[in-house]
N, C-alpha and C positions, 0 to 999 in steps of 0.2 A: 625494563628493569629502572627502578628510578634512578636517579643520578643526583638529584640536589633536592633541600628542604630548607625555604627559606621562612623566619617567623618573626615578626615584628607584632610586639607588646599583645602577646598572650600569657595570661596569668604571671609568673614571674620570669617571664622569656621580655627582656627589651630588644632584646636583637640577635639572632642564631643563623647561622649559615654553614650547611651542613652539606657535603658533596658522599654518595655511597659509591662504591664499586660491585663489581659481581661476585658472588659466592655469599660469606656467612659473615654478617657482620654481627657484634653481640654490643649490646646496651647495658651497664653496667653503672652500680651508685647507689648509694645506702637509701633506705625506706623514706619515701617523703623528698626525696631530693628533685624529683620532677620528671621520672620518666615516664609517666602517664600523663603528663604535657605533650611530651614528643607525640605520643599515640593521639592525641586529642588533635593535636594540631593538624597531624599528618591526617586521619579523618576528617577534618573539615575540608581538607583538599578536597577528598572524594568525594564532596558531597555529603558530609555528615550534619547531623542537628547541630544549629548554631544556637548559642546562648550569649547572651550581653556580658555575664558574670565570667565571661574568656576574657574579657578587654584588660589590660592591666591596667593598676589603678595609676591615674593622671595621664591617661591616654586617649582620644576620643574615637579609633579604630583600630581593630585588630587585623592583620594581614598575615595569611598562609600562600606561599608559593610551591610548587611539588614539579618537578622537572622531571620528565620521563623520556627513554628512547626506545619504544616499543621496537619489538621483533620484524625485521621483513615480512609482510604479508599477514601480520597480528588483525585479527577481529576487530581490532579499536579503529582502524585507519579506515574499513568498511562503514563502522558507526558514527566518526565523523562524518564521512561522505554524506548519508543517509538524515541525519541531524543540518547537514547544510553549515558546517563548522570549518574552519580552514585545518587540513591536512599537512604538517611538514614532516622532516626526517625528528626532528624534539617534539615533544608535545608537554606542555605549561598549563596547570590546571591551578587556579589564584583564587580566593576565595577572602572577601572582607567583611567583616562585621560591624556596624554598627552601633552607638551608644543603644538606639532604639531596639535594639536587637532584628533589626530588618539586617538581612545579607545578600551580597550583590556575588555572582559567580562568573567566571570568565575561563575559559577553553583558547589558547594562543592569543589571547587579547582580545578575542572577540565576546562578547556578554551571549550569556545561556542561562538557561534556568537549572534550576538545584536540582528536578528530575535527572536532564540529562547529565549533567552533572556527577550526579550519582550514578548514572548508568555506565557512563565512559568508566569514572575510578574504580567500579563494582570488576570490569575486564581490566585492570591494571593489578589491582591490588587487592589480595586476602589478609582480611584480618583474623588471627585467632586468639582468641584470650579466654580468661576465665570465666565472664561476664558476658562476653559477645565473639562469640561462635559464628561466623557468618559465613558463608558458599558451601561447605560439604553438610552443614547443620540443615540446609536447606533443600528439601527432597526435589525440588523441580529440579537439581544439577544431576542428581545421584545417575538418571540414565548416561544421560551425553557420558559423564565420568566412567562408568562402567563398559558402554561401548568403544569409547576411547582407550581404556583399559585391554581389551580384550576381544569384543565382539568384531564377528566378519564384518570388514567396511564393505564387500560386495553384496552382501546381504541386507545391510540395512539401503544402500543404493535400491538394489532390486524391490524391495519394499515399499519403499519410497515412491519408486516408477509404476509399480502396482494400484498403490494407493490413488494415485493420481488418474489412472486409466480408471479405477472404480468409480469414482467420482465422476468424471468426466459423464460415463454410462449411468451414472445413473443422474445426472443430469438431463442426459438427452431422455432417460425415459419419465421424467416428471414432465418433460416439455411434451413427447407424444401424450401422456397419459392427463394432461391439462387441454389439449388438441382436442382429442376427441370427448373427452368430457362436456366440452365448451358446444362442439358440434352437434353433437347427442341433445343437448338441451332444447337448441333453435332447429332441431332438422327439418320441420314442419315448416318453418316460417322460412329457412334457406332455401329449401326446394321450391318454394311456392315463387319469392322474390328471384333467386335464380333463371327458374324458368320464365317469368315476366323481363327482366331483366335481358335476358338471353332473345328474346324474340322483338324487343324491342333495337337489339344489335347496336348501342350509342357508337361512336367513333369518336374519338381522340382529335379535337379542333372542331368538332362537326356544329356546334350551336354557332359558334363566330361565323363560317361561312352559309348557315343559313339566314343568319338574322341578316348579313351582308343582300343574298339571293332575296331575301323577301322584300327587303328594301328598295332594288332594281326593280321586282316584281309589281311593287306598288305604282312605284313613278311610271312604269312600264302604261298599267292599267288606265293611268290618269290621261298619257297621251294617248291611248287608242278613244278614249272618249272625247277628247277634244278633236281627232280625227274624223268620228264619227259624226260629232257634231257637224264638222265642216262640211261632210258629204252629202248630211241631211238638208245642207243648205244648196248645195251645189243641185243635190239630186233628191228631191223631197217623195217621200213614197207617198204623199197625200198627195189624190192629184188636183186636188182644189188650191195646192197653195202653188206659188208662182217658181217655175223652173228657169233658170239665170238662161240658160242657153236658149230657150224656145223664144223669150221674152226678145234675146237677142238676135234671133233670127224674124221673128217678126217686126221688130224694128227696120231689121234692113229692107223686110219683102217693101216696107211700106217707102222707106227715102228709095227703093230702086224705081218707084214710078214717077216721081221729080224729075230725076236725073236722064241723061238721052243715053243713048245705049252704048254710041261711041263717040269717036273725032273727037276733034278740037272744043267743041262744047263741052262734051263729057268730062274734060280732063279739068276744066276751070269752071265746073257747074259748084254752087255751093254745098250738093248732097253730096257729092263725091266725097270727100275729107273726111265727111260724119261716116259714110259706108265704108272707110279705109278702116277708121277707128273701131269701128263695131265688128268687122271683120279678123283685126286683130285682137280686141278682146274676147272674142269667141273662141280665137287658137288659144289665147293665155288659158282662158277657163276649163279647154278640154285637157293642155297640159296641167294643171294643178286639181281636176279632177282625177286623173292619170297616176299622179303624186299622192296622193290622197289615200286613194285605191289600193296602191300599195302598201303604204304605210298601215291602212288597216289591217290587209293582208298578214302582214309582219306580225303584227298585236296579235290576231286572231289565233297564232301559230298551233298554241296550247292555251287552250282558257283554261283549263283547271290546273296549272301548274301553280299559283299562287296559293290555290287552296290547300293542296299536295304540302309544300312547302309549310305551311304556316300548321297544319296537323300534324307534321313531322316535329317541327320547334316545340309546340303547344305539349306534345305526349315526352319529349324529351324534361321539358322545364318541371311538368309535372311530375316524372319520377323522379328529378332532384330533390322535389320538396318531400316528395314520400318519405324518403332515404337522409333527408339533412343533410346530402350534400350539394356540392358546386355542379353542372350540367359537365363537366371537363371531368369529372374526379367518376364520372359512372363509370367508363372503361374499368377503372382501377376498382372499384366494387364492386365489379361484376366478377373479375377474376379475381378478388379476396373468396368472395361468395364461392366461385368453383374450387376453391383450394380449400376452403373448407369442409365442400361437402366430396371433396376428393379424399381430405382426411378420415371423413365419415365414410364413406366407402370401402376406403384403401387404409383406414388407421388399425384396423384390428391385424391385420399383416405387421403392419410398420410395430405398433405393440410388441406381440409378439416376438418380433425379431429384435426392440430393445429391451426385453422382459429376458430374453438368453443373452444377450449381451451384456446385459448388469449382471446376472447370476454368474458367467462365467468369469467376467473381472472380479466377482467376489470372491469365487474360490481361489482364482489367481494369486489374491493378495491374501488370503488365509492362508495359502500353501507356501506365500512368502512368509508371513508372519508367522507362522509356525515353524518354518526354516530359523526364524531370527529369534525366536524366543529359545530355540535349542542352542543355538550359538548364544547367547547371553548367559544362558542357564549353566552353559561350560565354565563363562568368563567369571561367572558369580563363582560357581566353586571354585574356581582358582584365585578369585581375588579373594574370597573368605580364609584360604588355605594361606596364603601369603601374609594377612594381615594378623592370622590366628598366629604365625611365627613371630611377630613383630611387639606382642602386646606381651608377654610374662617377661620380657627385660625389662620391660616401660612401670612395672610391679603392675601391670594388670592382667595376669596369671587366671583369675577367675572369670575375667571375661569373655564373652564371646561375642563375636561380630558376624550380622548376617548381611547380607544383600538378598534382600527378598524380591521375588519375581511374581506377580499375580498376574491371571489375565485377567483384563479392561473387559466392562459390557461393549457389545458391537457398536452402541451408542459413543461410545468414547474412542474406540480404534482412530488410526489418524498416521499422519506420514511416518511417525516413529512405529508404528506398528501395532499389536496388541498389549502391550505388558504395561505393566504400573512398576517401577523401578524405586525401591526404597531401601535404605541402608539401616538397621534396625543393630541395637545391642542391649544384651541384659549382660551388666554388671555384677550378679551372684548367681550361684549356682539355685536353680530352683525357677529364680526370677523369668516372666515370660519379656520378650525383647521387645522393645518400643524405640521410640522415634531417637538421635543420638541427644538431641540439646533437651530430652525431658526428663531422661532415665538417668546419664551419666552425672555426677558432680562437676563443679566446675575443674578439678586438677587432673581428675579423671579423663574427661572431655578433651582438655587442651593434649594431653598422651594421645587419647585415641586419635585424634586430628593429626598429630604428627605421623603415629603408624599408618594412616590413610595415607598420610602426603609421602611418606616412604615407600608405600607402592602403587600411589597413582601420579606423582608427581610428571613422570615422562610423558603422560597424559592430558594434563591441566594447561589451558591456554592462559592462565594466567602465570602472568613473569617474575610477580615477585607476591614473596609470602611473608606475614610477621605473624608471629609468635609472643605474647604475653604473658610472659613469666609460665610456661608451658611445664616448668620444673617445681612449680608448688608445690611444697611439704616431701618432697623426696630428696634424697643424697645418697652418697656411696655411690656402688655399682648401678644402680636407677638411673642418678643423674648422669653418669658416666653414659651409658645406654642414650638417653637422650640428648646427650649431645655428639654422639655417633653418628645417631639417624638424621640430626639436622644437619650436620656434615654432610651426609649422601645427598638428602636433597636437596642441598645447596648447590652440588654436584651438576645439577641440572635446570635450577630456575633461582633467582635469587633471593635470601633468605634473609631477616632483621628477628633476631629476637632479646629481648627486655631479659635477663635472668638475675639470679641471687645465685647460682650455682657456678662455682669454679671450676667444676669436670668441662661445663656447658662456656664459658667464658673461655678456656683455653684450647677450644675447639675453633674460634672465632679467625676470619680469614684478613679482620678489621677489628678494632677493638676502639667502644667510645665508651667515656666516663660520665657519667650525670652526674654534678655535682650543684650545691645550692651556697650563694655566698651571700653575707651584705660588705654592701658596699654603701657609703654615705648615708649608714642610716635605714637603706631601702635592702628586703630580701632579691637575690637575683639568681635564676637557673641558667648553667652555662653547662655548655658541653665541650669535651677536648677529648682530640685523638691521640690514643697512646701509643708513644715512643715503646720499642721494645724494651725498654728498661722499667720505664712506667707500666707498663702491662703487668710485667711480672711484682709492681709492688702493687696494685689493683690486687690481683688474684692473690696475693699473700695475703692481702687485707681480708679479704673475703673470705680467706681460711680462718684465720688467726681472730680476727675482730680488728678491736683500734689500737692494742699492741699489736705492730707487725715482729717477730720473731725471726731468729734464722732458720731454724726450723720450716717457718712457712715459708719463707723467700724460698729455699730448697726446695721442699713440695710444689710451689709453683713453678719452680724451674723443670722440675720432675712431670707435672702436669702438661706445662706446655713442651718439653723434648719430647711427650709421649705420640702427640700428636704426628 
């Protein structure tokens, strides 16, 4: 509820601090005293339109601060969290207006946008005035109000769940349709490309493996060429070429004719050392030829291996270029193509399953929505009956209130069902019912709002209601009926009412008088919380006018005693 209101330099108010309690608070005062300034100031704190003309003469800025104590679990707390604003046990809305007309807004001293302030304010206070009917006049709020009044909550939940299931089934159906449509569009290409890639059978990481293998084989080929060349030098196939081994043997035979066959002379002969060296060279040559033959045999183990590796590597790279992907992406591409073909091959069956599921989900939603509509229709009838009982005492006996339910087209169905709910009124016999804010006059609309609040107050999430001159143009028993209904509404929510009716003023739990004074040559508005004696005098003034008589005081006492 609204706990306090601080106003600085707004029109005729220099400095004003007010505190409010639960129940019904009435504000009275002569016409022009400044009651509208209080409502305008509260409206500013709630995100209303700012105007530099509201700044008090001589001041540079206007300030308005409204304090609230929202009930535990109130939706405004989740709203603050959503907006990233600090949430505390108390809630303070502040507005500052500059001479330029620019304004600043704060929630719990944290800066915020005006739209956010207005959204928060609308969750805390609802103002109903002759020219500013909010909340109930907004058709967007009618369904929630009707549901909170008397619709089966289980059906509301069931319908929302069925709608989500239907939406999920519809999304799955759309995805299946898109998948099969895309697959059909490129079926020939997919089948050819899939067959081609399947034959190629790319393997993850294969390109790097083949490239390393190719490099190794290329180096091995160079080694084989060198070994073959060396062998050719040692064992030339051309008989005309010199054979090192034969040359060594010929040299050994030639030297053997010079050296003695045996004995001491043979050991010391100069040709003996040369022959030994030739023998060692021949042995080394035979060993070298053996090693080269072994290396040549290893190199010739699979002469087509390099060719096969290169063919595979080049085929993979050609396929990657063709499909504009990296070689490493070919396995994944093949998998995707197979999936798309599978969607085409098996898509009809899957599509039929999705169609069946979506149809069943829609039927389930339709059944839930029908049950919800029936519950709403019953609640609407009950609401109309209860509001109809409230209208005659409020001098609206010719008016007829309707809680209208119409079926939305399927495109407009949502988690709330298939209904469009609107509150309509016809104020005169034979008149077609129309929107609340367009059919009723200012006074009629204020009283109609009051009648609706009496019936709907228990289900309203707004903890503070403000009525501006709801008793305009009425008196006597009608004014008493207004006061009675305001008091009834105030049993469930906080109510502030600006009134000229003594019957209404007498019902208040708190009474504030708004008055205008001239101080130091300047006109100012002040608000005083009245004591019991002061309250009797104020109600007597409202009854008698400027000259308060003993009869007026007695009448005031009677009104207060009757409460």
